A tleap script that builds the chain and sets N, CA, C and O, in Angstrom:
source leaprc.protein.ff14SB
mol = sequence {
  NMET GLN ASN LEU LEU ALA SER ILE MET PRO
  VAL LEU GLN PRO TRP LEU ILE LEU PHE ALA
  GLU ASN PRO MET LEU ARG ILE GLY GLN VAL
  VAL LEU ILE VAL VAL GLY LEU LEU LEU ILE
  PHE ILE VAL PHE TYR THR THR ARG ASP ILE
  ILE LEU ARG THR HIE SER PHE ILE TYR MET
  LEU LEU CYS ILE LEU LEU VAL ALA ILE PHE
  PRO LEU VAL GLY PHE LEU LEU TYR ILE LEU
  ILE ARG PRO ALA ARG THR VAL LYS GLN ARG
  ASP LEU ASP LYS MET MET GLN THR ILE LEU
  GLU GLY VAL ALA GLU LYS GLN VAL GLN LYS
  LYS ALA PRO LYS LYS LYS VAL VAL LYS VAL
  LYS GLY SER LYS LYS VAL ASP GLN GLY THR
  THR SER CASN
}
set mol.1.N position { 43.639 -10.885 -8.339 }
set mol.1.CA position { 42.517 -10.306 -9.085 }
set mol.1.C position { 42.872 -10.907 -10.980 }
set mol.1.O position { 41.991 -10.967 -11.838 }
set mol.2.N position { 43.712 -11.114 -11.109 }
set mol.2.CA position { 44.287 -11.606 -12.511 }
set mol.2.C position { 43.471 -13.034 -12.490 }
set mol.2.O position { 42.661 -13.308 -13.376 }
set mol.3.N position { 43.652 -13.582 -11.809 }
set mol.3.CA position { 43.117 -15.323 -11.649 }
set mol.3.C position { 41.734 -14.938 -11.531 }
set mol.3.O position { 41.067 -15.589 -12.336 }
set mol.4.N position { 41.116 -14.234 -10.931 }
set mol.4.CA position { 39.497 -14.059 -10.947 }
set mol.4.C position { 39.072 -13.781 -12.098 }
set mol.4.O position { 38.215 -14.507 -12.602 }
set mol.5.N position { 39.585 -12.637 -12.802 }
set mol.5.CA position { 39.020 -12.475 -14.376 }
set mol.5.C position { 39.518 -13.248 -15.144 }
set mol.5.O position { 38.728 -13.527 -16.046 }
set mol.6.N position { 40.618 -13.819 -15.241 }
set mol.6.CA position { 41.028 -15.158 -16.191 }
set mol.6.C position { 39.844 -16.168 -15.937 }
set mol.6.O position { 39.439 -16.658 -16.992 }
set mol.7.N position { 39.110 -16.656 -14.680 }
set mol.7.CA position { 38.379 -17.440 -14.501 }
set mol.7.C position { 36.897 -17.216 -15.002 }
set mol.7.O position { 36.210 -18.081 -15.545 }
set mol.8.N position { 36.502 -15.870 -14.725 }
set mol.8.CA position { 35.296 -15.348 -15.376 }
set mol.8.C position { 35.113 -15.022 -16.738 }
set mol.8.O position { 34.037 -14.892 -17.321 }
set mol.9.N position { 36.602 -14.862 -17.339 }
set mol.9.CA position { 36.355 -14.642 -18.911 }
set mol.9.C position { 35.473 -15.629 -19.692 }
set mol.9.O position { 34.531 -15.265 -20.395 }
set mol.10.N position { 35.857 -16.936 -19.510 }
set mol.10.CA position { 35.033 -17.879 -20.358 }
set mol.10.C position { 33.777 -18.156 -20.244 }
set mol.10.O position { 33.140 -18.686 -21.154 }
set mol.11.N position { 33.221 -17.790 -18.982 }
set mol.11.CA position { 31.675 -17.572 -18.536 }
set mol.11.C position { 31.475 -16.223 -19.435 }
set mol.11.O position { 30.595 -16.373 -20.282 }
set mol.12.N position { 31.975 -15.186 -19.438 }
set mol.12.CA position { 31.508 -14.115 -20.189 }
set mol.12.C position { 31.716 -13.768 -21.552 }
set mol.12.O position { 31.015 -12.888 -22.052 }
set mol.13.N position { 32.609 -14.360 -22.228 }
set mol.13.CA position { 32.818 -14.337 -23.716 }
set mol.13.C position { 31.872 -14.452 -24.251 }
set mol.13.O position { 31.657 -13.622 -25.134 }
set mol.14.N position { 30.931 -15.419 -24.024 }
set mol.14.CA position { 29.494 -15.538 -25.429 }
set mol.14.C position { 28.887 -14.447 -25.143 }
set mol.14.O position { 28.363 -13.930 -26.130 }
set mol.15.N position { 28.685 -13.619 -23.697 }
set mol.15.CA position { 27.909 -12.479 -23.699 }
set mol.15.C position { 28.475 -11.279 -24.439 }
set mol.15.O position { 27.716 -10.528 -25.052 }
set mol.16.N position { 29.802 -11.075 -24.398 }
set mol.16.CA position { 30.334 -9.996 -24.934 }
set mol.16.C position { 30.157 -9.729 -26.658 }
set mol.16.O position { 30.413 -8.748 -27.357 }
set mol.17.N position { 29.679 -10.887 -26.925 }
set mol.17.CA position { 29.668 -10.876 -28.857 }
set mol.17.C position { 28.243 -9.787 -28.864 }
set mol.17.O position { 28.155 -9.095 -29.878 }
set mol.18.N position { 27.244 -9.620 -27.897 }
set mol.18.CA position { 26.117 -8.838 -27.797 }
set mol.18.C position { 26.822 -7.260 -27.779 }
set mol.18.O position { 26.169 -6.415 -28.392 }
set mol.19.N position { 27.922 -6.860 -27.216 }
set mol.19.CA position { 28.317 -5.550 -27.207 }
set mol.19.C position { 29.178 -5.299 -27.950 }
set mol.19.O position { 29.978 -6.137 -28.367 }
set mol.20.N position { 29.172 -3.963 -28.285 }
set mol.20.CA position { 30.218 -3.378 -29.567 }
set mol.20.C position { 31.857 -3.424 -29.053 }
set mol.20.O position { 32.286 -3.701 -27.932 }
set mol.21.N position { 32.387 -3.161 -29.927 }
set mol.21.CA position { 34.099 -3.470 -29.832 }
set mol.21.C position { 34.447 -1.836 -29.158 }
set mol.21.O position { 35.348 -1.657 -28.339 }
set mol.22.N position { 33.780 -1.015 -29.545 }
set mol.22.CA position { 34.348 0.262 -28.948 }
set mol.22.C position { 33.884 0.490 -27.521 }
set mol.22.O position { 32.682 0.389 -27.277 }
set mol.23.N position { 34.752 0.791 -26.555 }
set mol.23.CA position { 34.569 0.861 -25.204 }
set mol.23.C position { 33.442 2.033 -24.836 }
set mol.23.O position { 32.725 2.015 -23.835 }
set mol.24.N position { 33.449 2.970 -25.789 }
set mol.24.CA position { 32.286 4.050 -25.244 }
set mol.24.C position { 30.963 3.475 -25.687 }
set mol.24.O position { 29.923 3.582 -25.037 }
set mol.25.N position { 31.095 2.804 -26.945 }
set mol.25.CA position { 29.831 2.492 -27.479 }
set mol.25.C position { 29.274 1.380 -26.290 }
set mol.25.O position { 28.097 1.511 -25.952 }
set mol.26.N position { 30.078 0.299 -25.651 }
set mol.26.CA position { 29.782 -0.455 -24.664 }
set mol.26.C position { 29.254 0.213 -23.632 }
set mol.26.O position { 28.119 -0.160 -23.334 }
set mol.27.N position { 29.717 1.096 -22.978 }
set mol.27.CA position { 29.396 2.022 -21.763 }
set mol.27.C position { 27.988 2.437 -22.046 }
set mol.27.O position { 27.112 2.431 -21.181 }
set mol.28.N position { 27.765 2.874 -23.550 }
set mol.28.CA position { 26.682 3.083 -23.556 }
set mol.28.C position { 25.481 1.837 -23.676 }
set mol.28.O position { 24.327 2.009 -23.281 }
set mol.29.N position { 25.757 1.125 -24.020 }
set mol.29.CA position { 24.670 -0.312 -24.040 }
set mol.29.C position { 24.629 -0.483 -22.621 }
set mol.29.O position { 23.574 -0.180 -22.064 }
set mol.30.N position { 25.536 -0.892 -21.961 }
set mol.30.CA position { 25.559 -0.977 -20.503 }
set mol.30.C position { 24.623 -0.151 -19.888 }
set mol.30.O position { 23.744 -0.633 -19.173 }
set mol.31.N position { 24.729 1.142 -20.111 }
set mol.31.CA position { 23.671 2.020 -19.350 }
set mol.31.C position { 22.281 2.112 -19.785 }
set mol.31.O position { 21.396 2.415 -18.985 }
set mol.32.N position { 22.037 1.857 -21.054 }
set mol.32.CA position { 20.924 1.479 -21.822 }
set mol.32.C position { 19.898 0.410 -21.138 }
set mol.32.O position { 18.689 0.444 -20.913 }
set mol.33.N position { 20.870 -0.505 -20.920 }
set mol.33.CA position { 20.555 -2.004 -20.167 }
set mol.33.C position { 19.913 -1.490 -18.754 }
set mol.33.O position { 18.758 -1.678 -18.371 }
set mol.34.N position { 20.864 -0.856 -18.141 }
set mol.34.CA position { 20.544 -0.657 -16.819 }
set mol.34.C position { 18.944 0.298 -16.474 }
set mol.34.O position { 18.014 0.071 -15.700 }
set mol.35.N position { 19.171 1.249 -17.322 }
set mol.35.CA position { 18.160 2.291 -17.388 }
set mol.35.C position { 16.795 1.241 -17.845 }
set mol.35.O position { 15.782 1.338 -17.153 }
set mol.36.N position { 16.797 0.299 -18.955 }
set mol.36.CA position { 15.607 -0.568 -19.186 }
set mol.36.C position { 15.057 -1.281 -17.868 }
set mol.36.O position { 13.915 -1.194 -17.418 }
set mol.37.N position { 16.141 -2.011 -17.348 }
set mol.37.CA position { 15.706 -2.689 -16.256 }
set mol.37.C position { 15.143 -1.993 -15.088 }
set mol.37.O position { 14.257 -2.500 -14.400 }
set mol.38.N position { 15.663 -0.815 -14.856 }
set mol.38.CA position { 15.324 0.060 -13.824 }
set mol.38.C position { 13.838 0.672 -14.022 }
set mol.38.O position { 13.132 0.995 -13.067 }
set mol.39.N position { 13.440 0.794 -15.406 }
set mol.39.CA position { 12.348 0.906 -16.008 }
set mol.39.C position { 11.395 -0.115 -15.750 }
set mol.39.O position { 10.291 0.162 -15.282 }
set mol.40.N position { 11.739 -1.269 -16.019 }
set mol.40.CA position { 10.602 -2.478 -16.099 }
set mol.40.C position { 10.506 -2.721 -14.211 }
set mol.40.O position { 9.430 -3.035 -13.702 }
set mol.41.N position { 11.504 -2.565 -13.541 }
set mol.41.CA position { 11.387 -2.369 -12.333 }
set mol.41.C position { 9.850 -1.846 -11.791 }
set mol.41.O position { 8.901 -2.399 -11.235 }
set mol.42.N position { 10.179 -0.339 -12.317 }
set mol.42.CA position { 9.101 0.819 -11.873 }
set mol.42.C position { 7.693 0.298 -12.201 }
set mol.42.O position { 6.757 0.400 -11.407 }
set mol.43.N position { 7.593 -0.294 -13.473 }
set mol.43.CA position { 6.310 -0.898 -13.842 }
set mol.43.C position { 5.764 -1.921 -13.105 }
set mol.43.O position { 4.571 -1.996 -12.811 }
set mol.44.N position { 6.683 -2.774 -12.779 }
set mol.44.CA position { 6.400 -3.975 -11.853 }
set mol.44.C position { 6.069 -3.763 -10.466 }
set mol.44.O position { 5.381 -4.584 -9.858 }
set mol.45.N position { 6.620 -2.465 -9.799 }
set mol.45.CA position { 6.343 -2.047 -8.565 }
set mol.45.C position { 4.983 -1.679 -8.373 }
set mol.45.O position { 4.221 -2.153 -7.530 }
set mol.46.N position { 4.638 -0.470 -9.535 }
set mol.46.CA position { 3.969 0.304 -9.694 }
set mol.46.C position { 2.389 -0.861 -9.643 }
set mol.46.O position { 1.402 -0.493 -9.006 }
set mol.47.N position { 2.403 -2.124 -10.348 }
set mol.47.CA position { 1.635 -2.804 -10.662 }
set mol.47.C position { 1.449 -3.427 -8.989 }
set mol.47.O position { 0.398 -3.224 -8.381 }
set mol.48.N position { 2.254 -3.963 -8.553 }
set mol.48.CA position { 2.440 -4.574 -7.435 }
set mol.48.C position { 1.673 -3.819 -6.254 }
set mol.48.O position { 0.904 -4.371 -5.466 }
set mol.49.N position { 1.986 -2.568 -6.262 }
set mol.49.CA position { 1.470 -1.627 -5.332 }
set mol.49.C position { -0.085 -0.975 -5.376 }
set mol.49.O position { -0.780 -0.689 -4.401 }
set mol.50.N position { -0.447 -0.817 -6.913 }
set mol.50.CA position { -1.871 -0.248 -7.003 }
set mol.50.C position { -2.707 -1.730 -6.748 }
set mol.50.O position { -3.913 -1.683 -6.508 }
set mol.51.N position { -2.078 -2.884 -6.807 }
set mol.51.CA position { -3.313 -3.959 -6.603 }
set mol.51.C position { -3.269 -3.896 -5.170 }
set mol.51.O position { -4.443 -4.059 -4.839 }
set mol.52.N position { -2.742 -3.786 -4.381 }
set mol.52.CA position { -2.360 -3.813 -2.943 }
set mol.52.C position { -3.459 -2.517 -2.235 }
set mol.52.O position { -3.907 -2.517 -1.088 }
set mol.53.N position { -3.690 -1.519 -3.266 }
set mol.53.CA position { -4.209 -0.368 -2.605 }
set mol.53.C position { -5.632 0.091 -3.309 }
set mol.53.O position { -6.090 1.203 -3.050 }
set mol.54.N position { -6.221 -0.687 -4.089 }
set mol.54.CA position { -7.672 -0.742 -4.473 }
set mol.54.C position { -8.054 -2.043 -5.128 }
set mol.54.O position { -7.266 -2.958 -5.371 }
set mol.55.N position { -9.376 -2.033 -5.396 }
set mol.55.CA position { -10.215 -2.962 -6.189 }
set mol.55.C position { -10.561 -2.526 -7.492 }
set mol.55.O position { -11.005 -3.293 -8.346 }
set mol.56.N position { -10.364 -1.286 -7.673 }
set mol.56.CA position { -11.107 -0.634 -8.923 }
set mol.56.C position { -9.924 -1.146 -10.513 }
set mol.56.O position { -8.793 -0.780 -10.833 }
set mol.57.N position { -10.568 -1.778 -10.923 }
set mol.57.CA position { -9.573 -2.112 -12.422 }
set mol.57.C position { -9.401 -1.268 -13.122 }
set mol.57.O position { -8.341 -1.360 -13.742 }
set mol.58.N position { -10.112 -0.248 -13.375 }
set mol.58.CA position { -9.783 0.893 -14.051 }
set mol.58.C position { -8.610 1.627 -13.431 }
set mol.58.O position { -7.584 1.799 -14.088 }
set mol.59.N position { -8.717 2.024 -12.304 }
set mol.59.CA position { -7.805 2.889 -11.653 }
set mol.59.C position { -6.469 2.264 -11.603 }
set mol.59.O position { -5.508 3.030 -11.526 }
set mol.60.N position { -6.203 0.650 -11.642 }
set mol.60.CA position { -5.673 0.057 -11.549 }
set mol.60.C position { -4.576 0.167 -13.294 }
set mol.60.O position { -3.388 0.483 -13.347 }
set mol.61.N position { -5.307 -0.136 -14.264 }
set mol.61.CA position { -5.137 0.143 -15.280 }
set mol.61.C position { -4.513 1.565 -15.550 }
set mol.61.O position { -3.324 1.796 -15.767 }
set mol.62.N position { -5.199 2.168 -15.514 }
set mol.62.CA position { -4.955 3.748 -15.871 }
set mol.62.C position { -3.206 4.098 -14.941 }
set mol.62.O position { -2.302 4.758 -15.453 }
set mol.63.N position { -3.156 3.602 -13.868 }
set mol.63.CA position { -1.972 3.858 -12.976 }
set mol.63.C position { -0.751 3.060 -13.910 }
set mol.63.O position { 0.321 3.515 -14.307 }
set mol.64.N position { -1.231 1.962 -14.059 }
set mol.64.CA position { 0.017 1.461 -14.749 }
set mol.64.C position { 0.290 1.566 -16.038 }
set mol.64.O position { 1.359 1.225 -16.543 }
set mol.65.N position { -0.939 2.183 -16.802 }
set mol.65.CA position { -0.326 2.537 -18.224 }
set mol.65.C position { 0.246 4.134 -17.889 }
set mol.65.O position { 1.149 4.579 -18.597 }
set mol.66.N position { -0.166 4.732 -17.089 }
set mol.66.CA position { 0.638 6.132 -16.882 }
set mol.66.C position { 2.080 5.822 -16.445 }
set mol.66.O position { 2.954 6.611 -16.803 }
set mol.67.N position { 2.418 4.740 -15.699 }
set mol.67.CA position { 3.915 4.625 -15.365 }
set mol.67.C position { 4.552 3.902 -16.921 }
set mol.67.O position { 5.705 4.087 -17.311 }
set mol.68.N position { 3.860 3.344 -17.411 }
set mol.68.CA position { 4.570 2.380 -18.608 }
set mol.68.C position { 4.708 3.510 -19.578 }
set mol.68.O position { 5.878 3.596 -19.950 }
set mol.69.N position { 3.927 4.406 -20.118 }
set mol.69.CA position { 3.922 5.303 -21.190 }
set mol.69.C position { 4.903 6.443 -20.719 }
set mol.69.O position { 5.806 6.794 -21.479 }
set mol.70.N position { 4.701 7.194 -19.135 }
set mol.70.CA position { 5.636 8.223 -18.954 }
set mol.70.C position { 6.485 7.361 -17.781 }
set mol.70.O position { 6.005 7.440 -16.650 }
set mol.71.N position { 7.324 6.799 -17.892 }
set mol.71.CA position { 7.940 6.069 -16.649 }
set mol.71.C position { 8.434 7.142 -15.549 }
set mol.71.O position { 7.670 7.376 -14.613 }
set mol.72.N position { 9.380 7.646 -15.603 }
set mol.72.CA position { 9.862 8.619 -14.527 }
set mol.72.C position { 8.761 9.532 -14.281 }
set mol.72.O position { 8.326 9.429 -13.134 }
set mol.73.N position { 8.201 10.363 -14.979 }
set mol.73.CA position { 7.163 11.407 -14.599 }
set mol.73.C position { 5.887 10.650 -14.012 }
set mol.73.O position { 5.264 10.973 -13.001 }
set mol.74.N position { 5.615 9.506 -14.913 }
set mol.74.CA position { 4.368 8.949 -14.567 }
set mol.74.C position { 4.376 8.154 -13.229 }
set mol.74.O position { 3.412 7.882 -12.512 }
set mol.75.N position { 5.876 7.802 -13.038 }
set mol.75.CA position { 5.902 7.194 -11.497 }
set mol.75.C position { 5.521 8.315 -10.285 }
set mol.75.O position { 4.820 8.194 -9.280 }
set mol.76.N position { 6.415 9.638 -10.908 }
set mol.76.CA position { 6.447 10.151 -9.828 }
set mol.76.C position { 4.716 10.967 -9.370 }
set mol.76.O position { 4.337 11.166 -8.215 }
set mol.77.N position { 3.958 11.296 -10.599 }
set mol.77.CA position { 2.523 11.317 -10.586 }
set mol.77.C position { 1.899 10.195 -9.933 }
set mol.77.O position { 0.880 10.412 -9.278 }
set mol.78.N position { 2.415 8.889 -10.025 }
set mol.78.CA position { 1.394 7.619 -9.611 }
set mol.78.C position { 1.591 8.109 -8.050 }
set mol.78.O position { 0.514 8.262 -7.473 }
set mol.79.N position { 2.846 8.404 -7.196 }
set mol.79.CA position { 2.995 8.558 -6.192 }
set mol.79.C position { 2.134 9.414 -5.622 }
set mol.79.O position { 1.764 9.208 -4.466 }
set mol.80.N position { 1.699 10.463 -6.316 }
set mol.80.CA position { 1.215 11.614 -5.644 }
set mol.80.C position { -0.594 11.211 -5.461 }
set mol.80.O position { -1.293 11.686 -4.566 }
set mol.81.N position { -1.068 10.284 -6.488 }
set mol.81.CA position { -2.265 10.139 -7.078 }
set mol.81.C position { -2.698 8.845 -6.210 }
set mol.81.O position { -3.918 8.711 -6.116 }
set mol.82.N position { -1.914 7.875 -5.562 }
set mol.82.CA position { -2.382 6.733 -5.454 }
set mol.82.C position { -3.071 6.864 -3.789 }
set mol.82.O position { -2.713 7.757 -3.021 }
set mol.83.N position { -3.792 6.127 -3.533 }
set mol.83.CA position { -4.390 5.931 -2.240 }
set mol.83.C position { -3.578 5.976 -1.075 }
set mol.83.O position { -2.507 5.371 -1.119 }
set mol.84.N position { -3.898 6.588 -0.033 }
set mol.84.CA position { -2.706 6.482 1.025 }
set mol.84.C position { -2.681 4.966 1.650 }
set mol.84.O position { -1.642 4.417 2.017 }
set mol.85.N position { -3.692 4.507 1.699 }
set mol.85.CA position { -3.495 3.284 2.225 }
set mol.85.C position { -3.906 2.258 1.613 }
set mol.85.O position { -4.706 2.373 0.685 }
set mol.86.N position { -3.227 0.532 2.198 }
set mol.86.CA position { -3.808 -0.106 1.647 }
set mol.86.C position { -4.912 -0.843 1.799 }
set mol.86.O position { -5.282 -0.824 2.972 }
set mol.87.N position { -5.649 -1.539 1.037 }
set mol.87.CA position { -6.932 -2.198 1.144 }
set mol.87.C position { -7.027 -2.645 2.749 }
set mol.87.O position { -7.914 -2.300 3.529 }
set mol.88.N position { -5.893 -3.495 3.035 }
set mol.88.CA position { -5.849 -4.201 4.356 }
set mol.88.C position { -5.715 -3.157 5.257 }
set mol.88.O position { -6.170 -3.272 6.395 }
set mol.89.N position { -5.187 -2.226 4.916 }
set mol.89.CA position { -5.120 -1.070 6.331 }
set mol.89.C position { -6.214 -0.542 6.672 }
set mol.89.O position { -6.390 -0.299 7.866 }
set mol.90.N position { -7.088 -0.274 5.839 }
set mol.90.CA position { -8.406 0.332 5.569 }
set mol.90.C position { -9.286 -0.350 6.310 }
set mol.90.O position { -10.039 0.214 7.103 }
set mol.91.N position { -9.264 -1.849 6.083 }
set mol.91.CA position { -9.908 -2.947 6.533 }
set mol.91.C position { -9.744 -2.861 8.113 }
set mol.91.O position { -10.688 -2.802 8.901 }
set mol.92.N position { -8.571 -2.862 8.408 }
set mol.92.CA position { -8.169 -3.056 9.822 }
set mol.92.C position { -8.346 -1.532 10.576 }
set mol.92.O position { -8.318 -1.290 11.782 }
set mol.93.N position { -8.457 -0.992 9.918 }
set mol.93.CA position { -8.934 0.564 10.610 }
set mol.93.C position { -10.292 0.426 11.118 }
set mol.93.O position { -10.642 0.899 12.199 }
set mol.94.N position { -11.118 -0.281 10.267 }
set mol.94.CA position { -12.413 0.015 10.038 }
set mol.94.C position { -12.779 -1.349 11.198 }
set mol.94.O position { -13.708 -1.297 12.004 }
set mol.95.N position { -12.071 -2.223 11.091 }
set mol.95.CA position { -12.331 -3.401 12.471 }
set mol.95.C position { -11.773 -2.554 13.819 }
set mol.95.O position { -12.396 -2.678 14.873 }
set mol.96.N position { -10.832 -1.872 13.768 }
set mol.96.CA position { -10.390 -1.327 15.231 }
set mol.96.C position { -11.146 -0.173 15.429 }
set mol.96.O position { -11.111 0.207 16.599 }
set mol.97.N position { -11.855 0.550 14.638 }
set mol.97.CA position { -13.138 1.571 14.899 }
set mol.97.C position { -14.294 0.810 15.505 }
set mol.97.O position { -14.884 1.245 16.493 }
set mol.98.N position { -14.655 -0.460 14.844 }
set mol.98.CA position { -15.873 -0.960 15.448 }
set mol.98.C position { -15.342 -1.257 16.762 }
set mol.98.O position { -16.079 -0.899 17.681 }
set mol.99.N position { -14.245 -1.822 17.095 }
set mol.99.CA position { -14.069 -2.129 18.323 }
set mol.99.C position { -14.175 -1.399 19.332 }
set mol.99.O position { -14.867 -1.590 20.332 }
set mol.100.N position { -13.392 -0.426 19.056 }
set mol.100.CA position { -13.356 0.778 19.969 }
set mol.100.C position { -14.462 1.394 20.183 }
set mol.100.O position { -14.647 1.856 21.309 }
set mol.101.N position { -15.460 1.554 19.167 }
set mol.101.CA position { -16.813 2.033 19.357 }
set mol.101.C position { -17.704 1.084 20.521 }
set mol.101.O position { -18.592 1.456 21.287 }
set mol.102.N position { -17.157 -0.144 20.349 }
set mol.102.CA position { -18.027 -1.342 21.230 }
set mol.102.C position { -17.463 -1.072 22.591 }
set mol.102.O position { -18.242 -0.783 23.499 }
set mol.103.N position { -16.271 -1.137 22.794 }
set mol.103.CA position { -15.844 -0.865 24.072 }
set mol.103.C position { -16.092 0.605 24.485 }
set mol.103.O position { -16.169 0.733 25.707 }
set mol.104.N position { -16.194 1.415 23.981 }
set mol.104.CA position { -16.934 3.008 24.610 }
set mol.104.C position { -18.539 2.634 24.615 }
set mol.104.O position { -19.220 3.037 25.558 }
set mol.105.N position { -18.865 2.216 24.044 }
set mol.105.CA position { -20.434 2.069 24.568 }
set mol.105.C position { -20.800 1.621 25.760 }
set mol.105.O position { -21.611 2.061 26.575 }
set mol.106.N position { -19.878 0.390 25.770 }
set mol.106.CA position { -20.197 -0.609 27.049 }
set mol.106.C position { -19.574 0.157 28.482 }
set mol.106.O position { -19.910 0.042 29.661 }
set mol.107.N position { -18.466 1.023 27.782 }
set mol.107.CA position { -18.103 1.669 29.320 }
set mol.107.C position { -19.023 3.133 29.518 }
set mol.107.O position { -18.819 3.778 30.547 }
set mol.108.N position { -19.819 3.530 28.726 }
set mol.108.CA position { -20.887 4.743 28.617 }
set mol.108.C position { -21.754 3.755 29.509 }
set mol.108.O position { -21.702 4.092 30.692 }
set mol.109.N position { -22.465 2.735 29.300 }
set mol.109.CA position { -23.411 1.808 29.966 }
set mol.109.C position { -22.925 1.329 31.210 }
set mol.109.O position { -23.752 0.994 32.056 }
set mol.110.N position { -21.984 1.264 31.398 }
set mol.110.CA position { -21.645 0.759 32.904 }
set mol.110.C position { -21.557 2.069 34.161 }
set mol.110.O position { -21.891 2.053 35.346 }
set mol.111.N position { -20.979 3.118 33.333 }
set mol.111.CA position { -20.787 4.332 34.242 }
set mol.111.C position { -22.478 5.173 34.403 }
set mol.111.O position { -22.793 5.820 35.402 }
set mol.112.N position { -23.128 5.025 33.531 }
set mol.112.CA position { -24.577 5.773 33.458 }
set mol.112.C position { -25.424 5.067 34.813 }
set mol.112.O position { -25.554 3.857 34.998 }
set mol.113.N position { -25.922 6.103 35.642 }
set mol.113.CA position { -26.437 5.527 36.531 }
set mol.113.C position { -27.832 5.124 36.303 }
set mol.113.O position { -28.476 5.756 35.466 }
set mol.114.N position { -28.440 4.055 37.006 }
set mol.114.CA position { -29.523 3.690 36.705 }
set mol.114.C position { -30.530 4.534 37.231 }
set mol.114.O position { -30.143 5.198 38.193 }
set mol.115.N position { -31.959 4.745 36.816 }
set mol.115.CA position { -32.829 5.596 37.203 }
set mol.115.C position { -34.163 4.945 37.515 }
set mol.115.O position { -34.820 4.413 36.621 }
set mol.116.N position { -34.523 4.979 38.641 }
set mol.116.CA position { -35.753 4.479 39.447 }
set mol.116.C position { -37.110 4.728 38.951 }
set mol.116.O position { -37.614 5.847 38.859 }
set mol.117.N position { -37.610 3.742 38.672 }
set mol.117.CA position { -38.892 3.521 37.969 }
set mol.117.C position { -39.870 3.522 39.140 }
set mol.117.O position { -39.666 2.704 40.037 }
set mol.118.N position { -40.797 4.261 39.218 }
set mol.118.CA position { -42.034 4.259 40.153 }
set mol.118.C position { -43.225 4.251 39.341 }
set mol.118.O position { -43.230 4.973 38.344 }
set mol.119.N position { -44.397 3.434 39.654 }
set mol.119.CA position { -45.473 3.426 39.201 }
set mol.119.C position { -46.411 4.220 39.803 }
set mol.119.O position { -46.602 4.074 41.010 }
set mol.120.N position { -47.013 5.009 39.200 }
set mol.120.CA position { -48.201 5.630 39.742 }
set mol.120.C position { -49.695 5.484 38.890 }
set mol.120.O position { -49.860 5.980 37.776 }
set mol.121.N position { -50.370 4.984 39.367 }
set mol.121.CA position { -51.921 4.501 38.928 }
set mol.121.C position { -51.698 4.188 37.591 }
set mol.121.O position { -51.975 4.937 36.654 }
set mol.122.N position { -51.210 3.112 37.502 }
set mol.122.CA position { -51.040 2.527 35.920 }
set mol.122.C position { -50.201 2.928 34.735 }
set mol.122.O position { -50.072 2.314 33.676 }
set mol.123.N position { -49.699 3.971 35.070 }
set mol.123.CA position { -48.586 4.650 34.282 }
set mol.123.C position { -47.144 4.844 34.931 }
set mol.123.O position { -46.968 5.129 36.116 }
set mol.124.N position { -46.207 4.664 34.053 }
set mol.124.CA position { -44.820 4.811 34.523 }
set mol.124.C position { -44.209 6.364 34.990 }
set mol.124.O position { -44.344 7.337 34.248 }
set mol.125.N position { -43.678 6.429 36.019 }
set mol.125.CA position { -43.193 7.619 36.266 }
set mol.125.C position { -41.795 7.493 36.735 }
set mol.125.O position { -41.609 6.795 37.732 }
set mol.126.N position { -40.755 8.081 36.148 }
set mol.126.CA position { -39.295 8.239 36.127 }
set mol.126.C position { -38.808 8.937 37.144 }
set mol.126.O position { -38.658 10.139 36.929 }
set mol.127.N position { -38.478 8.474 38.335 }
set mol.127.CA position { -37.887 9.361 39.676 }
set mol.127.C position { -36.693 9.865 39.040 }
set mol.127.O position { -36.253 9.473 37.960 }
set mol.128.N position { -36.104 10.928 39.918 }
set mol.128.CA position { -34.856 11.713 39.370 }
set mol.128.C position { -33.505 11.084 40.400 }
set mol.128.O position { -32.339 11.477 40.371 }
set mol.129.N position { -33.947 10.269 41.063 }
set mol.129.CA position { -33.044 9.839 41.888 }
set mol.129.C position { -32.396 8.763 41.464 }
set mol.129.O position { -32.963 8.048 40.638 }
set mol.130.N position { -31.051 8.410 41.944 }
set mol.130.CA position { -30.752 7.041 41.023 }
set mol.130.C position { -30.340 6.193 42.219 }
set mol.130.O position { -30.059 6.608 43.343 }
set mol.131.N position { -30.355 4.641 41.686 }
set mol.131.CA position { -30.158 3.724 42.722 }
set mol.131.C position { -29.108 3.225 42.557 }
set mol.131.O position { -28.569 3.252 41.450 }
set mol.132.N position { -28.388 2.472 43.929 }
set mol.132.CA position { -26.921 2.232 43.768 }
set mol.132.C position { -26.798 0.830 43.363 }
set mol.132.O position { -27.813 0.138 43.446 }
set mol.133.N position { -25.679 0.289 42.925 }
set mol.133.CA position { -25.630 -0.933 42.086 }
set mol.133.C position { -25.240 -2.040 43.350 }
set mol.133.O position { -25.094 -3.236 43.099 }
savepdb mol mol.pdb
quit
């Protein structure tokens, strides 16, 4: 352990100048850096997520500003107001619905009995009986 710490210390030495000498202040500085990185991550996550969920530029801008101005509360509000599905998921659902409607329509056409058409003096009359296929 001592060898590992001794080998890392020359690499860390230039960066330790940025931190205070007091251990309590150093802990506070590290906590602030971690919180800052977390907030930056939340804003980037929100940006990526809202771009995948909508095409509306104004809605995207409002959500990103909400999270950037009020980081934790804004992120929780964003989770509540964001669209439930991504644009790709909605497009896929529309395609699946179209395909299923087409399949269902074909099945109904196959199962529907064909009606016999009988001509009576120039006009068409539909017989109530069915023909076999």
